[in-house]
N, C-alpha and C positions, 0 to 999 in steps of 0.2 A: 388616396387623398394627399398624403404627405409628398408622394412622388410628383403629383401634379402641381402642388404648391411649389416644390423645389424647381421643377421645370419652368414654371411661370416666372419665378424669381430670377433664375439664371438668364432666361430670355430677356427680361426687362433690364437687368443690369448690363447685359451685353448690348442692348440697344442704346442705353445711356452712354456706355463707353464709346461705341462707334460714333454717336452723335457728338460727344465732346471732342473726339479726335478730329471729326470732320470740321467742327467749329474752329478748332485750334488751327488746323491747316488753312481754312478759309480766311481767318484773320491774318495769318502770316502771308498768304498769297495776296491779300488785299493791300497790305502795307508795302509789299514788294511791287505791286502794280503802280503805286503812286510815283515811284522813281523810274518807271519804264515808259518813256513817252511813246514808244511804238504801240503800246496798248491803249492809248488815250482815245482813238476812234471807237474801240469797243465800249469804253466807258461812256462816251458821248451818245452812242446808240442806245445804250441802256437808260441813260438819263432822259432821253427823249421818250422812250416807251414807259418808263416807270414814273418820271416826274411830270413832264409837260402834259402828257395825256391824262394824268390823274387830277389836274388842277380843277376842271369843272365840277367833278363829283365831290371833291373835297370842299370847294368853296360853297356848293349847294348845301352840303352837310352842315358846315359852320353857320350859314345864314339861318337855316331852319332851327338849329339848336338855340341861337340867340332869340329868335322870334317866339319859339315855344316857351322858353324860360320867362320872357316878358309877360306872356299871357297867363302862365300858370302861377306866377309868384305875385302878380299885381294885387290880387284880392287879399292875400294875407297881409301884405304890407299896408294896403290902403285901410284895412280895418283898424290898424294901429296908428294911422296918420303918418306913415313912413314911406309913402309912395315915391317921394323924391329920392330915396335911397335905393331905388330899384336898379339903377345903373351899377352900383357897387356889387350887388348880388350877381347880376348878369355877367359883368365883366370879369370878376374874380373866378366865377364858375367856368367861364369859357376859356380864359387864358391859362388857368392853372390845372383844370381837370378835364372838362368835357371836350374842349377843343382838341388837345393832344390825343386823348383816348379814342374819341370817335373818328378822328382823321386816321389814326393808326389802324383802327378796325376796318375802315373803308379800304385802306391800302392793303390790309391783309386779305380782304375779299377780292379786290381787283388785281393787285400786283402779285400777291402771294399765290393765288390760284393760277395766274398766267405763268409765273416762273416754274411752278410745280409741273404744270401740264407740258410746258415746252421742254424742260429737262427730262421729264418722265417719258415723253415721246422719243426723245433722243436716246434715252436709255433702252427703251423697248426695241427700237430699230437699230441698236448697236452702234449709234453714231459716237457715243462717248468712248466706247472701246476702240473705235477707229481713230479718234483723236489721240488716245493713249498709245496706240500702236505706231503712230507717226512720231513718237518721241516727245509729244507735247503734254505737259501736265494739265489734265482736264479741269482740276480745281482752279489753277491759275488762269486758264483760258476761258472757262465757262462761268465759274462761280465768282471769282474776284471782281470782275467788272460789275456784276449784278449787286453784290454786297456793297461795293463802294458807292454805286449810284443810289442805292436805298439809304445808305448811311448819310450821304451828303444832302439828299433832297427831301427826306422826311421832315427835318426841322423847317425847311422853307414852306413845305405844304401845310405844316401846322400853323405857321404864321398866317398863311392865307385863310385857313379855317378860323383862326382867332379874329382876324380882321373882319371877315364876313359875319361872324357871330356877334361882334360888337356893333357893327352897322345894322345888322338885322334887329337886334334888341333895341337899338336907338330909334329906328324908324317906327317900330311898333309902340314903343313907349311914348314917343313924342306925337306922332300923327294919329295913332288909334286910341291910346290911353290918355292923351292930353296932359302929359307931365311937362313941367317947365324945363326947357332945354338947358338953361344956364345952371339950375340946380342939379340937374341930372349929371352934367359933365363935371361940376365942381366936386360933388360927392364922390364921383368915380375917380377923379384925380387924387383925392385924399386917400381913398380906401385901396386902390390898386397900386401896388408897388412894383418897382423894377424886379424885385425878387420873384414875384408871382409870374411875371412874363418869362423870366429867365429859366425858372424851373420847368415851365411848360415846354420851352424850346429844348432844354437839356434832355428831357424825356425822349424827344424825337430821335436823337442819335441811337439810343438804346432800342427804342421801338423798331426803327428802321433796320438796324442790324439783326434783331431777332427775327423779323419777318423774312428777310433775305436768307439768313442761314437755315432757318427751319424749312422754308419752301424749297431751297436748293437741295437740302438733305433728303427731303421726301421725294423730290424728283430723281435724285441719284439712286435711291434704294427702293423705288417702287417695283411691284411685282410685274411680271410680263402680261401683256394684253391690255385691251381697252379698259376692262374692269379694274385692273391694277392701277392704271393712271387715274381713273376716277376716284378710287379709294384714296390714293395718295393726295389728291387735291382736297378732298374732304378732311383728311387727317392734318394736312398742312394748315388749313384755315382754323380748325379747332385748336391745334397746337399754338398757332400764332395768337389767337384770341385769348386763350388761357395765359399764355406768357405775358401778353400785354397787361392783363389784369393783375397778374402777380407782380410784375415790375412796377406797375403804378402803385400798388400797395407798399412795396419796398421803398419807393421814392417818397411816398407820403410820410412814412415813419421816419426815414433817415433825414430828409430835408426839413421836416418839421422840428426834429431835435436840433439840427444845425441852426435853424432860424431862431429857436428859443434861446440858444446859447449866446447869440450876438445881438438879437433884438428881442428882448423879453416881452415887450408889449407892442401891439399894433396901434397905429394912431387912432384916436377917438374920432368918431364921425359926428 
């Protein structure tokens, strides 16, 4: 029993150490790629695959989040005569929490799985070893463009999700729930601050970096065979999802403390 526990602990610590080393090398290679114009075509290719092709699903996610929030929260606010404040609740929830988190989760499923499967297949077929045998750093050639693309485009995708979430909540509130449009936007303008929007976008950089690094690591270290690639894709999504939730909690605690230091009170609605 003690030996099994010791073996398990050593294995987990070893995995954590290898992942930290991989993440460190990936970040270094990514910053190096910024100053190498020859690598820009690789980055643009990944931006097309990771960012542009993810726009429809991210925008649909944001729109449905806003619409569902409007329907689910209207009854509680209307019972207190506060239905005109519905826009504040929807817009703060979308731009600060639900928009960034759900957009990142969708990217973890779509982009993270694709990155893991692609690099995992290259690992199984020894293409990564072939790249290394030609004197090319596989992390700089394969990982850095993907990490940089995720890091740059995830905040923009979150902006799209926020925009569609706001519009979705607006159309349901105004045209289905018959809330006064002027009051809806006035209360929203008072309640939603630039800080709320900025924090949501700031999260995107860390969410995107986490998705790319975890997915690439799982692809680089997957077991041989089709089953190994499938397991790596599953582990990558679960790891990305849990990391997104953990980072969101850390941001909630840290940014809330920073906000209270400089702006002790929110404006009264």
